[in-house]
C-alpha positions as CSV (number, residue, x, y, z in Angstrom):
1,M,-7.5,-20.9,-10.0
2,S,-6.1,-17.4,-9.8
3,K,-3.1,-16.7,-11.9
4,L,-2.0,-13.8,-9.6
5,I,1.1,-13.9,-7.5
6,A,0.7,-15.4,-4.0
7,P,0.6,-13.2,-0.9
8,H,3.9,-12.8,1.0
9,G,4.8,-15.9,2.8
10,N,2.7,-18.0,0.4
11,T,-0.2,-17.8,2.8
12,P,-3.8,-16.7,2.5
13,L,-4.3,-13.0,3.0
14,K,-4.6,-12.2,6.7
15,P,-6.8,-9.0,7.3
16,L,-7.1,-8.3,11.0
17,L,-10.3,-6.3,10.9
18,L,-12.9,-7.9,13.0
19,P,-16.1,-8.9,11.0
20,E,-18.6,-6.1,11.2
21,A,-21.2,-8.2,13.1
22,E,-18.8,-8.7,16.0
23,R,-17.4,-5.1,16.3
24,D,-20.1,-3.5,18.5
25,N,-19.7,-6.0,21.3
26,E,-15.9,-5.9,21.1
27,L,-15.9,-2.1,21.1
28,K,-18.1,-2.1,24.2
29,R,-15.5,-4.4,25.9
30,A,-12.6,-2.3,24.6
31,R,-14.0,0.8,26.3
32,T,-13.4,-0.9,29.6
33,L,-9.7,-1.5,28.8
34,K,-6.6,0.6,29.4
35,R,-5.9,2.8,26.5
36,V,-2.7,3.0,24.5
37,P,-2.5,6.1,22.2
38,M,-0.9,5.5,18.9
39,S,1.3,7.9,16.9
40,S,0.1,8.7,13.3
41,R,2.7,6.2,12.0
42,Q,1.5,3.4,14.3
43,E,-2.1,4.2,13.5
44,S,-1.3,3.8,9.8
45,D,0.4,0.5,10.5
46,L,-2.7,-0.7,12.3
47,L,-4.8,0.2,9.3
48,M,-2.4,-1.7,7.0
49,L,-2.7,-4.7,9.3
50,A,-6.5,-4.3,9.3
51,M,-6.8,-4.5,5.6
52,G,-4.4,-7.4,5.2
53,A,-1.6,-5.4,3.5
54,Y,0.9,-6.6,6.1
55,T,0.1,-10.3,5.6
56,P,1.2,-12.6,7.3
57,L,1.8,-10.4,10.4
58,D,-0.8,-10.9,13.2
59,G,0.1,-7.8,15.1
60,F,2.9,-5.6,16.4
61,M,6.4,-7.2,16.5
62,D,8.1,-8.7,19.6
63,E,11.7,-8.1,20.3
64,A,13.0,-11.0,18.3
65,D,11.1,-9.9,15.2
66,W,12.0,-6.2,15.8
67,R,15.7,-7.1,16.0
68,G,15.6,-9.5,13.1
69,S,13.9,-7.1,10.8
70,T,16.2,-4.3,11.8
71,L,19.5,-6.1,11.5
72,D,18.9,-8.8,8.9
73,M,15.5,-8.0,7.3
74,R,14.2,-11.4,8.6
75,L,11.7,-12.2,11.3
76,A,12.6,-14.9,13.9
77,S,10.7,-17.4,11.7
78,G,13.1,-16.6,8.8
79,L,10.4,-14.7,6.8
80,F,11.7,-11.7,4.9
81,W,10.6,-8.4,6.4
82,P,12.6,-5.2,5.8
83,I,11.2,-2.6,8.3
84,P,10.0,-3.2,11.9
85,I,6.3,-2.8,12.6
86,T,6.1,-1.8,16.2
87,L,3.9,0.0,18.8
88,S,5.4,2.1,21.6
89,C,4.2,3.7,24.8
90,T,5.5,5.6,27.8
91,A,7.4,3.7,30.6
92,D,4.6,4.4,33.2
93,L,1.9,3.1,30.9
94,A,3.9,0.0,30.1
95,Q,4.6,-0.7,33.8
96,S,0.8,-0.6,34.5
97,I,0.1,-3.2,31.8
98,G,0.5,-6.9,32.5
99,I,1.5,-9.7,30.1
100,G,-1.6,-11.3,28.6
101,E,-3.6,-8.1,29.2
102,D,-5.8,-6.7,26.5
103,V,-5.4,-2.9,25.8
104,A,-7.4,-0.6,23.6
105,L,-5.5,1.2,20.8
106,T,-6.6,4.7,20.1
107,G,-6.0,7.1,17.2
108,A,-5.3,10.8,17.1
109,G,-9.0,11.7,17.9
110,G,-9.2,9.3,20.8
111,D,-11.3,6.8,19.0
112,I,-10.6,3.1,19.7
113,L,-9.3,1.5,16.5
114,G,-8.2,-1.9,17.8
115,V,-7.3,-4.2,20.7
116,L,-3.9,-5.6,21.4
117,T,-3.2,-8.6,23.6
118,V,0.1,-7.8,25.2
119,A,2.5,-10.8,24.7
120,E,5.8,-8.9,25.4
121,K,7.2,-5.6,26.6
122,Y,10.7,-4.5,25.6
123,A,12.9,-1.5,25.1
124,A,14.0,-1.1,21.5
125,D,17.4,0.5,20.7
126,K,16.2,3.4,18.6
127,E,19.6,4.4,17.3
128,L,20.3,0.8,16.2
129,E,17.0,0.8,14.4
130,C,17.6,4.1,12.7
131,S,21.2,3.4,11.7
132,H,20.1,0.2,9.9
133,V,16.6,1.0,8.6
134,Y,17.3,4.7,7.6
135,R,21.1,4.5,7.3
136,T,21.3,7.6,9.5
137,T,20.6,8.8,13.0
138,D,20.2,12.4,11.9
139,A,17.1,13.9,13.6
140,A,16.5,16.0,10.5
141,H,15.5,12.9,8.6
142,P,11.6,12.7,9.0
143,G,11.6,9.0,9.5
144,V,14.3,9.1,12.2
145,A,12.5,11.9,13.9
146,K,9.4,9.8,14.1
147,V,11.3,6.9,15.7
148,M,13.0,9.1,18.2
149,E,9.7,10.7,19.2
150,E,8.2,7.3,20.2
151,G,7.9,6.0,23.7
152,P,10.7,4.0,25.3
153,V,8.8,0.7,25.6
154,N,7.4,-1.4,22.8
155,L,4.3,-3.5,23.3
156,A,4.0,-6.6,21.2
157,G,1.3,-9.1,20.5
158,P,-1.6,-10.0,18.2
159,V,-4.1,-7.3,17.2
160,V,-7.8,-7.2,16.4
161,A,-8.7,-4.1,14.4
162,L,-12.1,-2.5,15.0
163,S,-12.1,0.3,12.5
164,E,-10.4,1.5,9.3
165,G,-10.9,5.1,10.4
166,H,-12.3,7.6,7.9
167,F,-10.6,6.1,4.9
168,P,-13.4,3.9,3.5
169,T,-15.9,6.8,3.5
170,T,-13.6,9.7,2.7
171,Y,-12.1,7.8,-0.2
172,A,-15.1,5.6,-1.2
173,G,-14.3,3.7,-4.4
174,L,-10.6,4.5,-4.2
175,Y,-9.8,2.8,-0.8
176,Q,-9.2,-0.8,-1.9
177,R,-8.1,-3.7,0.3
178,P,-5.8,-6.4,-1.0
179,A,-8.6,-8.8,-1.5
180,E,-10.5,-6.2,-3.5
181,T,-7.6,-5.3,-5.8
182,R,-7.0,-9.0,-6.4
183,A,-10.6,-9.4,-7.4
184,M,-10.4,-6.5,-9.8
185,F,-7.3,-7.9,-11.4
186,A,-8.9,-11.3,-11.7
187,D,-12.0,-9.8,-13.3
188,K,-9.9,-8.1,-15.9
189,G,-8.0,-11.4,-16.6
190,W,-4.7,-9.8,-15.5
191,S,-2.0,-12.2,-14.3
192,S,0.9,-9.6,-14.2
193,V,0.3,-6.2,-12.6
194,A,2.8,-3.4,-12.0
195,A,2.3,-1.2,-8.9
196,F,3.1,2.5,-9.4
197,Q,3.6,4.2,-6.1
198,T,2.8,7.9,-5.9
199,R,2.2,10.6,-3.4
200,N,2.1,13.3,-6.1
201,P,0.0,14.1,-9.2
202,M,1.4,12.3,-12.2
203,H,3.5,14.6,-14.4
204,R,5.0,13.5,-17.8
205,S,7.8,11.4,-16.2
206,H,5.3,9.5,-14.1
207,E,3.1,8.9,-17.1
208,Y,6.1,7.6,-19.0
209,L,7.0,5.2,-16.2
210,A,3.4,3.9,-16.0
211,K,3.3,3.4,-19.8
212,I,6.6,1.4,-19.7
213,A,4.9,-0.8,-17.1
214,V,1.9,-1.3,-19.3
215,E,4.2,-2.6,-22.0
216,V,5.6,-5.1,-19.6
217,C,2.5,-6.2,-17.7
218,D,-1.2,-6.7,-18.3
219,G,-2.0,-3.6,-16.4
220,V,-0.9,-1.0,-13.8
221,L,-2.1,-0.2,-10.3
222,V,-1.6,3.5,-9.6
223,H,-1.4,3.3,-5.9
224,Q,-2.0,6.5,-4.0
225,V,-0.6,7.2,-0.6
226,L,-3.5,8.3,1.6
227,G,-1.7,8.6,4.9
228,A,0.2,11.5,6.3
229,L,2.6,13.3,3.9
230,K,5.2,16.0,4.0
231,D,4.3,19.7,4.3
232,G,3.5,21.2,0.9
233,D,2.3,17.9,-0.7
234,I,-0.9,18.1,-2.7
235,P,-4.0,16.6,-1.0
236,A,-5.1,13.2,-2.1
237,E,-8.5,14.3,-3.4
238,V,-6.7,16.7,-5.8
239,R,-4.2,14.1,-6.9
240,I,-7.1,11.7,-7.6
241,R,-8.8,14.1,-9.9
242,A,-5.6,14.9,-11.7
243,I,-4.7,11.2,-12.2
244,D,-8.3,10.4,-13.3
245,V,-8.1,12.9,-16.1
246,L,-4.7,11.8,-17.2
247,V,-5.8,8.1,-17.4
248,E,-8.9,9.1,-19.2
249,K,-7.2,11.2,-21.9
250,Y,-3.8,9.5,-22.3
251,F,-4.0,5.8,-21.5
252,V,-5.6,2.9,-23.3
253,P,-9.0,2.1,-21.6
254,G,-8.8,-0.9,-19.3
255,T,-5.0,-0.7,-18.6
256,V,-5.0,1.3,-15.4
257,I,-6.6,0.9,-12.0
258,Q,-6.3,3.7,-9.5
259,A,-6.5,2.8,-5.8
260,G,-5.4,4.2,-2.4
261,Y,-4.0,2.8,0.8
262,P,-3.5,4.3,4.3
263,I,0.2,4.1,4.9
264,E,2.3,6.9,6.3
265,M,5.5,7.3,4.4
266,R,8.7,6.7,6.4
267,Y,11.1,8.0,3.7
268,A,13.4,5.1,4.4
269,G,14.7,4.9,0.8
270,P,15.9,1.4,-0.1
271,R,14.4,-0.3,2.9
272,E,11.0,1.3,2.2
273,A,11.2,0.3,-1.4
274,L,11.4,-3.3,-0.2
275,L,8.5,-2.8,2.1
276,H,6.5,-1.3,-0.8
277,A,7.3,-4.3,-2.9
278,L,6.3,-6.7,-0.1
279,F,2.9,-5.3,0.5
280,R,2.2,-4.7,-3.2
281,Q,2.7,-8.5,-3.5
282,N,-0.2,-8.8,-1.0
283,F,-2.3,-6.5,-3.2
284,G,-1.7,-9.0,-6.1
285,C,1.0,-7.1,-8.0
286,S,3.8,-9.0,-9.7
287,H,6.0,-6.0,-10.3
288,L,6.8,-2.7,-8.6
289,V,8.0,0.3,-10.6
290,V,11.1,1.6,-8.9
291,G,12.3,4.9,-10.2
292,R,14.9,7.4,-9.1
293,D,15.3,7.9,-5.3
294,H,12.2,5.7,-4.5
295,A,10.9,6.6,-1.1
296,G,13.9,8.9,-0.4
297,V,14.2,12.3,1.1
298,G,17.0,14.9,0.9
299,D,20.4,13.5,0.1
300,Y,20.3,10.5,2.5
301,Y,20.3,7.9,-0.3
302,G,21.8,7.6,-3.7
303,P,19.5,8.0,-6.7
304,F,19.6,4.3,-7.5
305,D,20.1,2.7,-4.0
306,A,16.5,1.5,-4.2
307,H,17.4,-0.3,-7.5
308,H,20.5,-2.0,-6.1
309,V,19.0,-3.2,-2.8
310,F,16.9,-5.8,-4.6
311,D,20.2,-7.4,-5.8
312,T,21.2,-8.0,-2.1
313,L,18.2,-10.2,-1.3
314,A,18.5,-13.9,-0.8
315,P,16.6,-16.0,-3.4
316,G,12.9,-16.4,-2.5
317,S,12.8,-13.3,-0.2
318,L,10.1,-11.8,-2.4
319,L,8.1,-13.1,-5.4
320,I,7.3,-9.6,-6.7
321,Q,10.0,-8.2,-9.0
322,P,11.3,-4.7,-9.3
323,L,10.8,-2.8,-12.6
324,R,13.9,-0.7,-12.4
325,I,13.8,2.4,-14.6
326,D,16.5,5.0,-15.2
327,V,16.0,8.7,-14.7
328,T,13.3,10.0,-17.0
329,F,13.1,13.4,-18.7
330,Y,11.8,15.2,-21.8
331,C,14.4,15.5,-24.5
332,H,13.9,18.4,-26.9
333,R,16.1,16.8,-29.6
334,C,14.4,13.4,-29.3
335,G,11.0,15.1,-29.3
336,G,9.6,13.1,-26.4
337,M,10.1,11.4,-23.1
338,A,13.3,9.3,-22.6
339,T,15.7,7.9,-20.1
340,G,19.5,7.8,-19.8
341,K,19.4,4.4,-21.4
342,T,17.5,5.6,-24.5
343,C,18.6,9.2,-25.1
344,P,22.1,10.0,-26.4
345,H,21.8,13.7,-26.0
346,G,23.3,16.0,-23.4
347,A,21.9,17.8,-20.4
348,E,21.3,21.0,-22.4
349,D,18.6,19.1,-24.4
350,R,16.9,17.5,-21.4
351,L,14.1,18.9,-19.3
352,A,14.2,17.4,-15.9
353,I,10.8,16.8,-14.5
354,S,9.9,16.4,-10.8
355,G,6.9,17.0,-8.5
356,T,9.0,19.4,-6.4
357,R,9.8,21.5,-9.4
358,L,6.1,21.5,-10.4
359,R,5.1,22.8,-7.0
360,E,7.7,25.5,-7.2
361,M,6.4,26.6,-10.6
362,F,2.9,26.8,-9.3
363,A,4.0,28.7,-6.2
364,G,6.0,31.2,-8.4
365,H,3.2,31.6,-10.9
366,E,5.6,30.4,-13.7
367,A,4.4,29.2,-17.1
368,I,4.4,25.4,-17.1
369,P,5.3,23.9,-20.5
370,P,3.3,20.9,-21.9
371,E,6.5,18.9,-21.9
372,F,6.3,19.0,-18.1
373,S,2.7,18.1,-17.5
374,R,-0.4,17.5,-19.6
375,P,-2.7,20.5,-19.9
376,E,-5.7,18.7,-18.5
377,V,-3.7,17.8,-15.4
378,L,-2.4,21.4,-15.0
379,E,-6.0,22.6,-15.2
380,V,-6.9,20.5,-12.1
381,L,-3.8,21.6,-10.2
382,Q,-4.2,25.3,-11.1
383,A,-7.7,25.3,-9.7
384,Y,-6.3,23.9,-6.4
385,Y,-3.5,26.5,-6.2
386,D,-5.9,29.3,-7.1
387,N,-8.0,28.4,-4.1
388,L,-5.0,28.7,-1.8
389,D,-4.5,32.3,-2.7
């Protein structure tokens, strides 16, 4: 019997990727169907459904589930779900599709990635969704902008995925499905695992957070975002090399697993922290490291809103637990990494560390102190920035 945490909903994992032996025939049939183009966010959600990360969903949400997850963070069944997972299209295309009809779902390159059996068509209130999920309707918010760009009609129904896109080959060895991370954890004898979410190379604050997690749990899953990011973010292949060298040089062997997954960030702050926790439970993680401004952007959320949101949940909403950690920094007087809970010194002694500041220093050709990032990591990143010149 596995000692790992159960998937969300206490059900078996539900990957929606069709078995490989059946894909060719279904793809031939899909080529005869009407095609529904997906946005990059919808495509990433399909891939998360394909790998089983969104267990126990069986497709894109109907109106009752959209409304429940938007307003109450609950599906119609009562199951906790903090962010709607929906598929939209134009009004003309929706009008041409009948209830019960199968449609082919296409990605950015036009490839067919799945088939949806349309169970419902409905118009979602975008402003309502944004005001609850993102706490703003400001079009400058990247998540709000994505919602507002979507078509006016949502198509709901069960999905069969036919492809995982380029991810399994581009990120061979890193792209790990929930069933695979669970198998790795079990092989290591881990029963408690902390997920560390990242879309950046790991600087000293990240390293410190991960090491706190190692003290609490059997091991840490450094979970890389492989989907679309913001302009200026460092590509995944560079981040992977930087994290690999950090783990090799500065962590006890056997305490860290690095993996990647295909989601596109929504930057929904507290709500997205909850979604990150939910699907990390499906990957087999018992804890999620929640640092300062988790999944935030700009000044839309308070620095610890993602900490406090977990306290608002009804008992049993999630089995996974947040590992809430204060702002981290290097303290020159302490002579090491610390947080506001462990360091008594003032701001003048503290070196604030962030991925944004690290990118600025590289762009400005500034000297980067070892208190900010490990030299082996800086070497990997410097080679990347040198190639940009």
